[in-house]
C-alpha positions in Angstrom: 11.0 -75.3 59.1 11.4 -71.7 58.3 13.9 -71.6 55.7 15.0 -68.0 55.9 16.3 -68.8 59.7 18.9 -70.8 58.1 20.1 -68.4 55.5 23.9 -68.2 55.9 24.9 -64.4 54.7 28.5 -64.2 54.0 28.8 -67.8 53.2 30.3 -67.8 49.5 29.8 -64.2 49.2 30.8 -63.0 45.9 31.2 -66.2 44.6 29.8 -68.1 41.8 27.8 -71.7 42.2 27.0 -73.3 39.4 24.3 -75.8 40.0 23.8 -78.9 37.7 20.2 -80.7 37.8 19.3 -83.7 37.5 17.4 -86.2 35.3 14.0 -84.8 33.6 14.8 -81.3 35.8 15.7 -77.7 34.9 17.4 -74.8 36.5 14.2 -73.9 38.2 14.3 -76.8 40.4 13.3 -76.4 43.9 17.0 -76.7 45.0 18.3 -73.8 43.1 15.6 -71.8 44.7 16.6 -72.7 48.5 20.4 -72.2 47.6 19.4 -68.7 46.7 17.8 -68.0 49.7 19.8 -69.8 51.9 23.1 -68.2 50.2 22.1 -64.7 49.4 25.2 -63.2 48.8 26.4 -65.8 46.5 25.5 -66.0 42.8 24.0 -69.6 41.8 24.0 -70.3 38.1 21.6 -73.0 36.8 21.4 -73.5 33.2 18.6 -75.9 31.8 20.5 -79.1 30.5 20.1 -80.5 26.9 19.1 -84.1 26.5 21.8 -85.2 24.7 24.8 -85.7 26.9 27.4 -84.6 24.5 25.6 -81.3 24.1 25.6 -81.2 28.1 29.4 -81.4 28.4 29.7 -78.9 25.4 27.3 -76.5 27.8 28.7 -77.1 31.0 32.4 -76.5 29.5 31.2 -73.5 28.0 29.8 -72.1 31.5 32.8 -72.9 33.3 34.7 -70.9 30.7 32.8 -67.9 30.7 31.3 -67.5 34.3 34.7 -69.3 35.9 32.4 -70.7 38.9 34.1 -71.1 42.2 32.2 -74.4 43.1 29.8 -76.8 41.2 27.1 -78.6 42.7 26.1 -81.3 40.5 22.8 -83.9 41.7 22.2 -87.5 40.3 22.7 -87.2 36.7 24.0 -83.7 37.2 26.4 -85.0 39.6 27.7 -87.5 36.6 28.4 -84.8 34.3 29.9 -82.4 37.1 32.8 -85.1 38.0 34.0 -84.8 34.5 34.4 -80.5 35.2 37.9 -80.9 36.5 40.1 -78.3 38.2 37.0 -76.9 40.0 35.6 -77.5 43.9 32.8 -80.0 43.1 29.9 -81.6 45.5 28.5 -84.5 43.9 25.1 -85.4 45.5 23.7 -89.2 45.0 25.8 -89.0 41.4 24.3 -91.4 38.8 27.4 -92.7 37.3 25.5 -95.6 35.7 22.8 -93.5 34.6 21.7 -95.8 31.5 21.7 -98.9 33.8 19.8 -97.1 36.4 16.9 -95.9 33.8 16.7 -99.4 32.4 16.4 -100.9 35.9 13.4 -98.5 36.5 11.5 -98.6 33.1 13.0 -95.5 32.1 12.6 -96.0 28.0 9.9 -94.1 26.3 8.0 -90.5 26.6 9.3 -88.5 30.1 8.0 -85.7 31.3 10.1 -82.8 32.6 9.5 -82.1 36.5 10.0 -78.3 36.3 9.5 -75.6 33.6 12.2 -74.7 31.0 13.3 -72.0 29.2 13.0 -73.5 25.9 9.3 -74.3 26.7 9.7 -78.0 26.1 7.6 -80.4 28.5 8.9 -83.6 27.7 11.3 -85.7 25.8 11.8 -89.2 24.6 14.4 -91.5 26.1 15.7 -94.2 23.4 17.9 -97.0 23.5 20.4 -94.9 21.3 20.2 -92.2 23.7 21.0 -94.6 26.7 24.3 -95.8 24.8 24.9 -92.0 24.8 24.8 -91.6 28.5 26.7 -94.8 28.6 29.5 -93.4 26.5 29.8 -89.9 28.3 29.8 -91.7 31.7 32.8 -94.1 30.6 35.1 -91.1 30.9 34.1 -90.5 34.7 37.0 -90.5 36.9 39.7 -90.4 34.1 41.5 -87.6 35.9 40.5 -88.1 39.4 43.8 -88.7 40.9 44.5 -84.9 39.8 41.4 -84.0 41.7 40.9 -86.0 44.7 40.8 -82.7 47.3 38.4 -80.9 45.3 35.7 -83.3 45.2 33.3 -84.2 48.0 30.3 -87.0 47.4 26.9 -86.7 49.5 24.9 -90.1 49.5 21.7 -90.2 51.0 21.2 -93.1 53.4 17.7 -93.7 52.3 18.7 -93.3 48.2 16.7 -96.3 46.7 17.6 -95.0 43.3 21.3 -95.0 42.7 24.2 -96.9 44.9 27.3 -95.4 44.0 29.1 -94.7 47.4 31.4 -97.6 46.9 32.7 -96.7 43.1 33.2 -93.0 44.2 35.1 -94.1 47.1 37.4 -96.1 44.9 38.4 -92.7 43.6 37.9 -89.9 45.9 38.2 -90.3 49.6 35.7 -87.7 50.9 32.5 -89.7 50.3 29.7 -88.9 53.1 26.8 -90.4 53.9 23.6 -88.3 55.1 20.3 -88.6 56.2 18.3 -88.0 53.1 17.0 -89.6 50.0 17.7 -89.5 46.5 16.4 -86.0 45.7 17.4 -83.1 47.7 15.0 -81.6 49.9 15.4 -78.7 52.2 16.5 -80.3 55.2 19.4 -82.2 53.8 20.3 -78.9 51.9 20.5 -77.1 55.3 22.1 -80.0 57.6 24.1 -81.7 54.9 24.8 -79.5 51.7 25.6 -76.5 53.6 28.3 -77.9 56.0 30.1 -78.9 52.9 29.7 -75.7 51.6 31.4 -74.2 54.4 34.2 -76.5 54.7 35.0 -75.5 50.9 34.3 -71.8 51.3 36.6 -72.0 54.1 39.5 -73.3 52.6 39.0 -71.2 49.4 39.4 -68.2 51.6 42.0 -70.0 54.1 39.9 -69.3 56.9 40.5 -70.9 60.1 37.9 -71.0 63.0 38.5 -71.6 66.4 38.4 -75.3 67.4 35.9 -76.9 70.0 36.5 -80.3 71.0 33.5 -82.7 72.6 34.0 -85.6 74.6 31.7 -88.2 74.1 30.9 -89.5 77.2 27.7 -91.3 78.0 26.3 -88.1 79.7 26.7 -86.2 76.6 25.6 -88.9 74.3 22.4 -89.7 76.5 21.6 -86.0 75.3 21.6 -86.6 71.9 18.9 -84.6 70.6 20.2 -81.5 72.0 23.8 -82.5 70.9 22.8 -82.7 67.4 21.0 -79.1 67.4 24.0 -77.5 69.0 26.7 -79.2 66.7 24.7 -77.8 63.4 24.5 -74.5 65.1 28.0 -74.3 66.4 29.8 -75.6 63.6 28.6 -72.7 61.8 31.2 -70.4 63.4 33.6 -73.3 65.1 35.6 -75.9 63.7 33.8 -79.1 65.7 35.8 -82.1 66.6 34.2 -84.9 68.5 36.4 -87.6 70.2 35.8 -90.7 72.7 38.3 -92.7 75.0 38.5 -96.1 73.7 39.9 -99.1 76.0 43.1 -100.1 74.2 42.2 -103.9 74.3 38.7 -102.9 72.6 39.4 -101.6 69.3 35.9 -102.2 67.9 34.6 -99.7 70.0 35.9 -97.4 67.3 33.7 -98.5 64.7 30.5 -97.5 67.3 31.6 -94.4 67.7 31.8 -93.4 64.0 28.4 -95.3 63.5 27.0 -93.2 66.4 28.2 -90.0 65.1 27.0 -90.5 61.6 24.0 -91.4 62.9 23.1 -88.8 65.2 25.4 -85.7 64.4 25.9 -86.4 60.8 27.7 -84.1 58.0 29.1 -81.5 60.4 31.7 -83.9 62.1 32.5 -85.9 59.0 36.1 -86.9 59.3 36.4 -85.0 62.4 36.0 -87.9 65.0 38.9 -88.6 67.0 40.2 -91.3 69.1 42.3 -89.5 72.4 42.6 -91.1 76.0 44.5 -88.1 76.7 42.6 -85.0 76.8 45.6 -82.9 77.9 47.2 -83.4 74.5 44.7 -82.0 72.5 45.3 -78.7 70.7 42.1 -76.4 70.5 40.2 -73.6 72.2 37.5 -75.2 74.0 36.5 -78.4 75.4 33.0 -79.5 76.3 33.3 -82.3 78.8 31.0 -83.9 81.0 33.7 -85.5 83.0 36.7 -83.4 82.8 38.4 -85.4 86.1 39.3 -88.4 83.4 42.0 -88.6 81.0 43.4 -85.3 82.4 40.8 -83.2 81.3 41.3 -80.5 83.8 44.8 -80.1 82.1 43.3 -79.2 78.6 45.2 -76.0 77.5 42.4 -73.9 76.7 38.9 -73.1 77.8 37.2 -76.2 79.8 33.3 -76.4 79.6 32.0 -78.7 82.1 28.7 -79.9 81.0 26.2 -80.6 83.5 28.0 -78.3 85.8 25.7 -75.3 87.5 26.8 -73.0 84.8 26.3 -75.5 81.8 23.5 -78.1 82.7 22.1 -78.4 79.1 23.1 -77.5 75.7 20.9 -74.5 75.6 23.3 -72.9 78.1 26.3 -73.8 76.2 24.8 -72.2 73.0 23.9 -69.2 75.3 27.8 -68.9 76.1 28.9 -69.5 72.4 26.3 -66.9 71.1 27.6 -64.2 73.8 31.0 -64.6 72.1 30.3 -64.3 68.6 32.5 -66.8 67.1 35.7 -66.0 69.2 
């Protein structure tokens, strides 16, 4: 993928992002370089973290005090530390809340090499049992003020992560737990398709920005075009607030879980928490309705603009994208 094609000028424009790297990494990790490319109008601050966890928290609180970041993004170990930076919007990616246990399980004791160059020139460090106890002590303070901060914190959890499994622990304290198609370490694809949509939600809230609303009806015909739909959803979500919905037989409530699972698998983060169950399309309050079967459930009585998927005008998702491209986000 050509990253420059996914750059988002204007997103977090004039804002500061504090990036808190993971274990054995540095502020020169590739994820930082990718974020700076994708968010050219934002300032991404990425300090090298000390090895000792108490020193890390002192450093991060000092950076927060002096730089006043608008958003903190932490990955793995860095996400564990970031959770405790209360009062700031945070995105925690695969947070290693039980880092000491994770290291023990994965033979983490002994001399370890840093994955990226560091400003102090150090290339390795020593993991001892004492250091593990220090990790355990600091991480024991996670969630102490979660109830005050629940709306500020998003958790992103890679469904292929084979190192850290803290989705349930996070969800016990914060409602915004999101699974994404990725592994433990962020790659460019995960940043573009999963991290950026969350950053956009936070940026919209911080700016008190409302976007035009598009509803997509999940009929069989649309769901059978899932590959084109996935691309369309990713593109449309940059300028519109996107919701998908499905009509469910009242006597078959188990179908709801099937809808949610299909959306998580095929559409991903852009529609997280924006999947609705609705059997009366005329009651939907939005600007656009994309529907392959508008004659069912009062679709023709939708109060906004009806886009009939499969009609002569909108035969494919490419036709729909061309239509919205001409509108320019209106």
